[in-house]
C-alpha positions as CSV (number, residue, x, y, z in Angstrom):
1,X,47.8,14.1,-43.1
2,X,44.3,14.7,-44.4
3,X,43.0,18.3,-44.0
4,X,40.6,18.9,-41.1
5,X,37.0,19.3,-42.4
6,X,33.8,20.6,-41.0
7,X,32.4,17.1,-41.0
8,X,35.3,15.9,-38.8
9,X,34.6,18.8,-36.3
10,X,30.9,17.8,-36.2
11,X,31.8,14.1,-35.5
12,X,34.3,15.2,-32.8
13,X,31.7,17.4,-31.1
14,X,29.1,14.6,-31.1
15,X,31.7,12.2,-29.6
16,X,32.5,14.7,-26.8
17,X,28.8,15.2,-26.0
18,X,28.3,11.5,-25.8
19,X,31.2,11.0,-23.4
20,X,30.0,13.9,-21.2
21,X,26.4,12.6,-21.2
22,X,27.6,9.1,-20.3
23,X,29.8,10.5,-17.5
24,X,26.9,12.6,-16.0
25,X,24.5,9.6,-16.2
26,X,27.1,7.3,-14.5
27,X,27.7,9.8,-11.8
28,X,24.0,10.1,-11.1
29,X,23.6,6.3,-11.0
30,X,26.5,5.9,-8.6
31,X,25.2,8.7,-6.4
32,X,21.8,7.0,-6.2
33,X,23.2,3.6,-5.7
34,X,25.5,4.7,-2.9
35,X,22.6,6.4,-1.0
36,X,22.0,3.2,1.0
37,X,21.4,4.8,4.4
38,X,19.2,7.5,6.0
39,X,20.6,10.0,8.4
40,X,18.4,11.7,11.0
41,X,19.1,14.9,12.8
42,X,18.1,13.4,16.2
43,X,17.9,10.0,17.8
44,X,14.9,11.1,19.8
45,X,11.4,11.4,18.5
46,X,8.1,12.5,20.0
47,X,4.6,12.6,18.4
48,X,1.3,13.8,19.8
49,X,-2.0,12.7,18.1
50,X,-5.1,14.6,18.7
51,X,-7.1,11.7,17.4
52,X,-6.2,8.0,17.1
53,X,-9.2,5.9,16.1
54,X,-9.6,2.1,16.6
55,X,-12.6,1.0,14.7
56,X,-14.2,-2.4,14.5
57,X,-17.5,-4.3,14.8
58,X,-17.8,-3.0,18.3
59,X,-17.8,0.7,17.4
60,X,-15.0,3.3,17.3
61,X,-12.7,4.2,20.1
62,X,-11.3,7.7,19.6
63,X,-8.5,8.9,21.8
64,X,-5.6,11.4,22.2
65,X,-2.3,9.6,22.2
66,X,1.3,10.7,22.8
67,X,4.3,8.5,22.0
68,X,8.0,8.9,22.4
69,X,10.9,6.8,21.1
70,X,14.4,6.6,19.9
71,X,16.5,5.5,17.0
72,X,19.3,3.1,17.7
73,X,21.7,5.3,15.7
74,X,21.7,8.5,13.7
75,X,22.0,6.4,10.5
76,X,19.5,3.8,9.4
77,X,20.0,1.2,6.7
78,X,17.4,1.2,3.9
79,X,16.9,-2.5,4.2
80,X,13.4,-3.9,4.8
81,X,13.0,-5.4,8.3
82,X,16.0,-3.6,9.8
83,X,15.4,-2.9,13.5
84,X,15.9,0.9,13.7
85,X,14.5,1.9,17.1
86,X,12.0,1.6,19.9
87,X,8.8,3.3,21.1
88,X,9.8,3.6,24.7
89,X,6.7,5.5,26.1
90,X,3.1,5.7,25.0
91,X,0.2,7.3,26.8
92,X,-3.6,7.7,26.1
93,X,-4.4,11.1,27.6
94,X,-8.1,11.2,27.1
95,X,-10.8,9.8,24.9
96,X,-13.8,11.4,23.1
97,X,-15.3,7.9,22.5
98,X,-14.7,4.7,24.4
99,X,-11.4,4.3,26.3
100,X,-7.9,3.0,25.8
101,X,-5.0,2.0,28.0
102,X,-1.5,1.3,27.0
103,X,-0.1,-2.0,28.3
104,X,3.2,-0.6,29.7
105,X,4.6,-4.0,30.5
106,X,4.7,-4.6,26.7
107,X,7.0,-1.6,26.1
108,X,9.3,-0.9,24.4
109,X,7.7,-1.6,21.0
110,X,10.1,-2.4,18.2
111,X,10.4,-0.1,15.2
112,X,11.5,-1.7,11.9
113,X,12.3,0.1,8.6
114,X,10.2,-1.1,5.7
115,X,10.2,1.1,2.6
116,X,10.0,4.5,1.1
117,X,8.0,6.3,-1.6
118,X,9.3,8.7,-4.2
119,X,12.3,8.6,-6.5
120,X,15.8,8.9,-5.1
121,X,17.0,11.3,-3.9
122,X,13.5,12.9,-3.5
123,X,12.0,10.6,-0.8
124,X,8.4,11.6,0.0
125,X,7.6,9.2,2.8
126,X,9.4,6.6,4.9
127,X,7.4,3.7,6.2
128,X,8.3,1.7,9.3
129,X,6.5,-1.0,11.3
130,X,5.7,-0.8,15.0
131,X,6.0,-4.4,16.3
132,X,4.0,-5.6,19.3
133,X,2.0,-2.6,20.2
134,X,-0.5,-3.4,22.9
135,X,-3.5,-1.5,24.1
136,X,-6.5,-2.4,26.2
137,X,-9.7,-1.1,24.5
138,X,-13.2,-0.4,25.9
139,X,-15.8,0.1,23.2
140,X,-18.2,3.1,23.6
141,X,-21.6,1.4,23.3
142,X,-21.7,-1.5,25.7
143,X,-18.4,-1.0,27.5
144,X,-17.0,-4.3,26.3
145,X,-13.2,-4.5,26.7
146,X,-10.7,-6.3,24.6
147,X,-6.9,-6.4,24.1
148,X,-5.5,-5.1,20.8
149,X,-2.1,-6.4,20.2
150,X,-0.2,-6.6,16.9
151,X,1.8,-4.6,14.4
152,X,1.0,-1.2,12.8
153,X,2.5,0.9,10.1
154,X,3.9,4.4,10.7
155,X,4.6,6.7,7.8
156,X,7.0,9.7,8.1
157,X,6.1,12.4,5.6
158,X,9.2,14.2,4.5
159,X,9.6,17.7,2.9
160,X,11.7,17.0,-0.2
161,X,13.4,20.3,-0.1
162,X,14.5,20.6,3.6
163,X,14.3,17.0,4.5
164,X,12.2,17.8,7.6
165,X,9.6,15.4,8.9
166,X,6.3,17.3,8.6
167,X,3.8,14.6,9.5
168,X,3.4,11.1,10.8
169,X,0.5,8.7,10.1
170,X,-0.5,5.5,11.8
171,X,-2.4,2.7,10.1
172,X,-3.0,-1.0,10.3
173,X,-5.5,-3.8,11.1
174,X,-5.2,-5.6,14.4
175,X,-7.4,-8.2,16.1
176,X,-8.9,-7.2,19.4
177,X,-9.9,-10.4,21.3
178,X,-10.8,-11.9,17.9
179,X,-12.5,-8.9,16.4
180,X,-10.7,-7.2,13.5
181,X,-10.0,-3.6,14.3
182,X,-8.6,-0.8,12.1
183,X,-6.1,1.7,13.5
184,X,-5.7,5.2,12.0
185,X,-4.2,8.5,13.1
186,X,-2.3,11.4,11.7
187,X,-0.5,14.4,13.2
188,X,1.9,17.2,12.3
189,X,2.9,17.5,15.9
190,X,6.2,15.6,15.7
191,X,9.6,16.7,16.9
192,X,12.8,15.6,18.6
193,X,11.5,16.0,22.1
194,X,12.7,19.6,22.3
195,X,10.4,21.2,19.8
196,X,12.8,20.9,16.7
197,X,11.8,19.2,13.5
198,X,13.6,16.0,12.7
199,X,15.3,16.1,9.3
200,X,16.1,12.9,7.3
201,X,18.8,12.9,4.6
202,X,20.3,10.4,2.3
203,X,24.0,9.4,2.7
């Protein structure tokens, strides 16, 4: 047997480090790949917007809006187009400019998961689509009314440390009786219907 040399020890140390590094990398990849679902702390959600604006060639309608909804399950698949819940109630409380009325016969509106931003596992925002939202709009200048019906995006902003949903934002472009209108709104007033923040975690 050849005597053990310092060079042999160095080679062995490098080999051990390579194996350990590969193991850590593989574990990280497996953990990321397996995080295929999102888990919420509540199936109920409520959001109140102090200002939702619908702007188009007819002027800007500016109203307070409250919505409530539910997720089908406490876990949601991270697959684009997955039906994840419903908006079951929506109400325009008052308007600073123009007027808006929710078409209640069109409720519930479907909510579909679309995508996320950030790098797993540190998800920054979760984007979903509200399908079939319908609101009657009266523009502020001439009192012309139209029906806004279509799809909108809703972004859930997530605290990467606690997982709590800290903000939601609405956006989208929807025709209103043939006139293109742009929807926008943002609020931090979002909870589970009982005042508690909704947390979202990867599983």
